[in-house]
C-alpha positions in Angstrom: 25.5 5.1 27.8 25.1 2.1 30.0 28.4 0.8 31.4 29.4 -2.7 30.5 30.5 -3.2 34.1 30.1 -1.0 37.1 31.0 -1.3 40.8 29.6 0.7 43.7 31.2 0.6 47.1 33.0 -2.7 46.8 34.7 -3.8 49.9 36.5 -7.0 51.0 38.4 -8.0 54.1 40.4 -11.1 54.9 40.4 -11.3 58.6 41.7 -8.0 60.0 43.2 -7.0 56.6 41.0 -4.8 54.4 42.0 -5.7 50.9 39.4 -3.6 49.1 37.8 -0.4 50.4 34.7 1.2 48.9 35.8 0.8 45.2 33.5 2.6 42.8 34.0 2.9 39.1 32.5 2.0 35.7 33.7 0.8 32.3 32.0 1.9 29.1 31.8 -0.1 25.8 35.1 0.3 23.8 37.0 1.7 26.8 40.5 0.6 27.8 41.2 1.1 31.5 44.5 0.3 33.2 44.8 -0.1 37.0 48.3 0.5 38.5 49.3 -0.3 42.0 52.0 -2.0 44.0 51.9 -5.7 45.0 49.3 -6.1 47.7 47.5 -2.9 46.8 44.2 -4.7 46.1 44.3 -5.2 42.3 43.8 -8.9 42.3 41.1 -8.8 45.0 39.2 -6.2 42.8 39.3 -8.6 39.8 38.3 -11.6 41.9 35.3 -9.6 43.3 34.3 -8.4 39.8 34.1 -12.0 38.6 32.6 -13.2 41.9 35.3 -15.7 42.4 35.5 -14.0 45.7 32.3 -12.5 47.2 32.6 -8.9 48.3 31.6 -8.0 51.8 29.7 -4.9 50.7 28.8 -3.2 47.5 27.1 -3.9 44.2 28.2 -5.0 40.7 26.2 -4.5 37.5 26.8 -6.0 34.0 25.2 -4.1 31.2 23.0 -2.3 33.7 21.7 -5.6 35.2 22.5 -6.6 38.7 25.3 -9.1 38.9 25.6 -9.3 42.7 23.4 -11.9 44.1 23.0 -14.1 41.0 23.5 -17.8 41.5 23.4 -21.0 39.5 22.5 -20.9 35.8 21.9 -17.2 35.9 25.4 -16.5 37.4 27.0 -18.8 34.8 25.2 -17.0 32.0 26.2 -13.6 33.2 29.8 -14.7 33.7 30.0 -15.4 29.9 30.1 -11.7 29.4 33.4 -11.5 31.2 36.6 -12.9 29.6 39.6 -13.3 31.8 43.2 -13.2 30.7 45.9 -14.1 33.2 49.7 -13.4 33.5 50.2 -17.2 33.2 48.4 -18.1 30.0 46.5 -21.1 31.4 46.5 -23.0 28.2 46.4 -26.8 27.8 49.9 -27.2 26.5 49.4 -30.4 24.5 46.3 -29.0 22.6 46.4 -26.8 19.5 45.8 -23.1 19.5 42.4 -23.8 18.0 41.4 -26.3 20.6 42.4 -24.0 23.4 40.3 -21.2 21.9 37.3 -23.6 21.6 37.5 -23.9 25.3 36.0 -20.4 25.4 32.8 -22.0 23.9 32.4 -24.6 26.7 29.9 -22.6 28.7 27.6 -22.3 25.6 28.0 -25.9 24.3 25.7 -28.8 25.3 27.2 -31.1 27.8 27.7 -34.0 25.4 29.7 -31.8 23.1 31.9 -30.7 26.0 32.5 -34.3 27.1 33.4 -35.5 23.6 35.2 -32.2 22.6 33.0 -32.1 19.6 32.0 -28.6 18.7 29.7 -27.5 15.9 30.7 -25.5 12.8 29.5 -22.3 14.3 31.8 -22.7 17.4 34.7 -23.6 15.2 34.1 -20.6 13.0 34.0 -18.2 16.0 37.3 -19.7 17.3 39.0 -19.3 13.9 37.8 -15.7 13.6 39.1 -15.0 17.1 42.6 -16.4 16.2 42.6 -14.3 13.0 41.7 -11.2 15.0 44.8 -11.6 17.2 47.1 -12.4 14.3 47.4 -16.1 14.6 45.8 -17.3 11.4 48.9 -19.4 10.5 49.1 -21.1 13.9 45.6 -22.6 14.3 46.8 -26.2 14.5 50.1 -25.6 16.3 50.5 -27.0 19.8 50.3 -24.4 22.5 53.6 -25.5 24.1 55.4 -24.8 20.8 54.2 -21.2 20.6 56.2 -18.2 22.0 55.1 -16.5 25.2 53.5 -13.6 23.2 51.7 -16.0 20.9 50.3 -18.0 23.9 49.0 -14.8 25.4 47.3 -14.0 22.1 45.7 -17.4 22.2 44.4 -16.6 25.7 42.9 -13.3 24.3 41.3 -15.2 21.4 39.8 -17.6 23.9 38.1 -14.7 25.7 36.9 -13.4 22.3 35.4 -16.8 21.4 33.5 -16.6 24.6 31.8 -13.6 23.1 32.8 -11.5 26.1 31.7 -7.9 26.4 34.6 -7.1 28.7 38.1 -8.6 29.1 39.7 -8.5 32.6 43.4 -8.9 32.0 45.4 -9.4 35.2 49.1 -8.4 34.5 48.8 -9.9 31.0 52.3 -8.7 29.9 54.3 -9.1 33.1 56.2 -12.2 31.8 56.7 -10.8 28.3 59.7 -8.9 26.8 59.0 -5.1 26.1 58.4 -5.6 22.3 56.0 -8.5 22.8 54.2 -6.6 25.6 53.7 -3.7 23.2 52.2 -6.1 20.6 49.8 -7.7 23.1 48.6 -4.4 24.5 48.2 -3.1 21.0 46.0 -6.0 20.1 43.8 -5.4 23.2 43.5 -1.7 22.4 42.7 -2.5 18.8 39.9 -4.8 19.9 38.3 -2.0 21.9 38.3 0.2 18.8 37.2 -2.4 16.3 34.5 -4.3 18.2 33.5 -2.2 21.2 34.8 -4.7 23.7 36.0 -3.1 26.9 39.3 -3.9 28.6 40.2 -3.5 32.2 43.8 -4.5 32.9 46.2 -4.4 35.7 49.7 -3.3 34.8 52.9 -2.5 36.7 54.5 -0.4 33.9 53.2 3.2 34.1 54.6 4.0 30.6 52.5 1.2 29.0 49.4 2.4 30.9 49.8 5.9 29.7 50.5 4.7 26.1 47.5 2.4 25.7 44.8 3.2 28.3 42.0 5.7 27.9 42.0 6.1 31.6 44.5 5.1 34.3 43.3 4.3 37.8 45.6 3.7 40.8 45.2 1.4 43.8 46.7 2.1 47.1 45.8 0.3 50.3 42.7 -1.2 48.8 41.4 2.1 47.6 40.8 2.8 43.9 41.8 6.3 42.9 41.8 8.3 39.7 45.3 8.9 38.3 
């Protein structure tokens, strides 16, 4: 089976500090992988390299078997649509509704004039509504983001990644600011999506018990090195 994303020998230094050292791994369709590591171990650098927000100094990245490293311009933007990103801080537009925030996941696929006017076609709106239903927010489509609970806001962020039609979700500490019950619910949604739709999830966590409960595989980072658990 062709991995959704794979990295071979990724390395990154910031001055004299080696933040990532020869990271090699792959993620299969429908797989949920958790990465554990202390602060400063290299987890965020790994994620930023995988999305090419930071360019690795060495190594290769492939998406769906196609080379991701070296792409630029429109080809890079198109490839990036396969990767949905969910952050610890939800990065929602607080004054907009849940639905409008999820529609932001369609921006890369929409014509420029629709983006400027915030005018999306019926197909985009249907995708956004389906994504919110998938994360259990059918009754909150029109509710302002700043009136939702923390767990609900994180589910909106997950729905936004779904509306993007991502093949993999990179979730960087997605439950760090949530209470234990809400964290369980959010990770349960992410795991459910891998089982129902074949989306892959690669997430960083700092709670080993949650990683063991939800992940198919647990990787550990130490000193920039990615290790099997």
